[in-house]
C-alpha positions as CSV (number, residue, x, y, z in Angstrom):
1,M,0.0,0.0,0.0
2,D,2.8,2.4,0.8
3,R,4.4,1.8,-2.7
4,L,1.1,2.5,-4.4
5,F,0.8,5.8,-2.4
6,L,4.4,6.9,-3.2
7,F,3.9,6.0,-6.9
8,S,0.7,8.0,-7.1
9,L,2.4,11.0,-5.3
10,L,5.3,10.8,-7.8
11,A,2.9,10.7,-10.8
12,L,1.1,13.7,-9.5
13,A,4.3,15.6,-8.9
14,L,5.6,14.8,-12.5
15,A,2.2,15.8,-14.0
16,A,2.4,19.2,-12.2
17,C,5.8,19.8,-13.7
18,Q,4.6,19.3,-17.3
19,T,3.9,22.3,-19.4
20,P,0.6,21.9,-21.4
21,E,1.3,21.7,-25.1
22,T,-1.0,24.6,-25.8
23,E,1.3,27.0,-23.9
24,T,4.4,28.4,-25.5
25,T,7.3,29.2,-23.4
26,E,9.1,32.4,-24.2
27,P,12.5,33.3,-22.8
28,T,12.1,35.7,-19.9
29,A,14.9,38.0,-21.2
30,T,16.5,38.5,-24.6
31,P,19.8,36.6,-24.6
32,V,22.8,38.9,-24.8
33,T,25.3,38.1,-27.5
34,N,28.6,39.8,-27.1
35,V,30.1,40.4,-30.5
36,S,33.8,40.9,-30.1
37,D,36.0,42.6,-32.6
38,P,39.5,41.9,-31.2
39,A,41.1,44.7,-33.3
40,A,38.5,47.2,-32.1
41,D,38.7,46.1,-28.5
42,R,42.5,46.4,-28.6
43,A,42.2,49.9,-30.2
44,A,39.7,51.0,-27.5
45,I,42.0,49.8,-24.7
46,E,45.1,51.3,-26.3
47,A,43.1,54.6,-26.6
48,M,42.3,54.4,-22.8
49,T,46.0,53.8,-22.1
50,A,46.9,56.9,-24.2
51,E,44.3,58.9,-22.3
52,Y,45.7,57.6,-19.0
53,T,49.2,58.7,-20.2
54,R,47.9,62.2,-21.1
55,A,46.1,62.5,-17.7
56,V,49.1,61.5,-15.7
57,Q,51.5,63.8,-17.6
58,A,49.0,66.7,-17.0
59,A,48.4,65.9,-13.3
60,D,44.7,65.3,-14.1
61,A,43.7,62.9,-11.3
62,D,40.0,63.2,-12.1
63,A,40.6,62.0,-15.7
64,V,42.7,59.1,-14.4
65,S,40.0,58.1,-11.9
66,A,37.3,58.3,-14.5
67,L,38.8,55.4,-16.3
68,Y,38.1,53.1,-13.4
69,A,34.8,51.4,-12.4
70,D,33.3,52.6,-9.2
71,D,34.1,49.3,-7.5
72,A,37.6,48.9,-8.9
73,T,40.6,47.7,-6.9
74,I,44.2,48.8,-7.4
75,H,47.3,47.2,-6.1
76,P,50.1,49.8,-5.9
77,P,53.6,48.5,-5.1
78,N,54.6,48.5,-1.4
79,E,51.2,49.9,-0.4
80,P,47.8,48.5,0.7
81,S,45.2,47.8,-1.9
82,V,42.7,50.6,-2.7
83,S,39.1,49.9,-3.5
84,G,36.0,51.9,-4.3
85,R,35.2,55.3,-5.9
86,E,36.0,57.5,-2.9
87,A,39.2,55.7,-2.0
88,L,40.4,55.7,-5.7
89,D,39.6,59.4,-6.1
90,A,41.6,60.2,-3.0
91,Y,44.5,58.0,-3.9
92,F,44.8,59.4,-7.5
93,A,44.5,63.0,-6.2
94,T,47.5,62.3,-4.0
95,I,49.8,60.5,-6.5
96,H,48.8,62.6,-9.5
97,A,49.0,66.0,-7.9
98,E,52.0,66.9,-10.0
99,P,52.7,66.2,-13.7
100,Q,54.8,63.1,-14.3
101,A,57.0,62.3,-17.3
102,I,55.7,58.7,-17.7
103,T,55.0,56.9,-21.0
104,F,52.7,53.8,-20.8
105,V,53.1,51.1,-23.6
106,T,50.5,48.4,-24.3
107,E,52.3,45.1,-24.9
108,D,49.3,42.8,-25.2
109,V,45.5,42.9,-24.9
110,V,43.5,39.7,-24.4
111,V,39.7,39.7,-24.6
112,S,37.7,36.9,-23.0
113,E,35.7,34.6,-25.2
114,S,32.5,36.2,-23.7
115,A,34.0,39.6,-24.7
116,D,33.0,41.2,-21.4
117,L,36.4,41.1,-19.8
118,A,39.9,41.9,-21.1
119,Y,43.3,42.3,-19.6
120,E,46.2,44.4,-20.7
121,V,49.9,43.7,-20.1
122,G,52.1,46.7,-20.4
123,S,55.1,48.6,-19.3
124,W,56.0,52.2,-18.6
125,E,59.1,54.3,-18.6
126,E,59.9,57.1,-16.2
127,G,63.3,58.7,-15.8
128,G,65.0,55.9,-17.7
129,A,63.6,53.2,-15.5
130,T,61.2,50.6,-16.9
131,S,58.3,49.1,-14.9
132,K,55.3,46.9,-15.6
133,Y,51.6,46.7,-15.1
134,L,48.6,44.4,-15.5
135,T,45.2,46.0,-15.9
136,V,41.8,44.2,-16.0
137,Y,38.9,45.8,-17.9
138,L,35.1,45.2,-17.8
139,R,32.9,46.1,-20.8
140,T,30.1,48.3,-19.5
141,P,27.3,50.1,-21.4
142,E,29.6,53.2,-21.3
143,G,32.6,51.2,-22.7
144,W,35.6,49.5,-21.2
145,R,36.3,50.4,-17.5
146,I,39.3,49.4,-15.4
147,V,38.2,47.0,-12.6
148,A,41.6,45.8,-11.3
149,D,45.1,47.3,-11.7
150,S,48.4,46.3,-10.4
151,W,51.9,47.7,-11.2
152,S,55.4,47.4,-9.9
153,A,58.9,48.7,-10.7
154,D,61.7,46.6,-12.1
155,A,64.0,47.7,-9.3
156,P,66.0,45.0,-7.7
157,T,64.7,43.5,-4.5
158,T,66.6,44.2,-1.4
159,I,66.5,41.8,1.6
160,N,67.4,43.2,5.0
């Protein structure tokens, strides 16, 4: 008797899950298809790097900060991480208060298969010294925005 009851209960549960053939099921949202044009994506990111260079050379901290997403995180060398709009604005206002003779160079840009994330590997030169950076971008409705950034100098490590 217990088996018959369980079987009946299972049959009712399965029947409740069935969609009647007269109903049509429509997707609840239009699927998003990211169409990536690698050359255009690289050009857009290189243009952002050029804008970053101009802003740093002109001590325009607001223009630097505007390239970052509101929830971005940066990892400056030998300092704590900085996250969020207010902290980013304050940090860039401090480090970009004076013009700097820095030139940033994009070495590679890789865009994810889904075309919503990309990363840039690059270097910069300042005063004859070369350093490196790794920047992660997110495609937003407004275009690419930096969501993570890390950089370091190529200076030799000293151990005390």
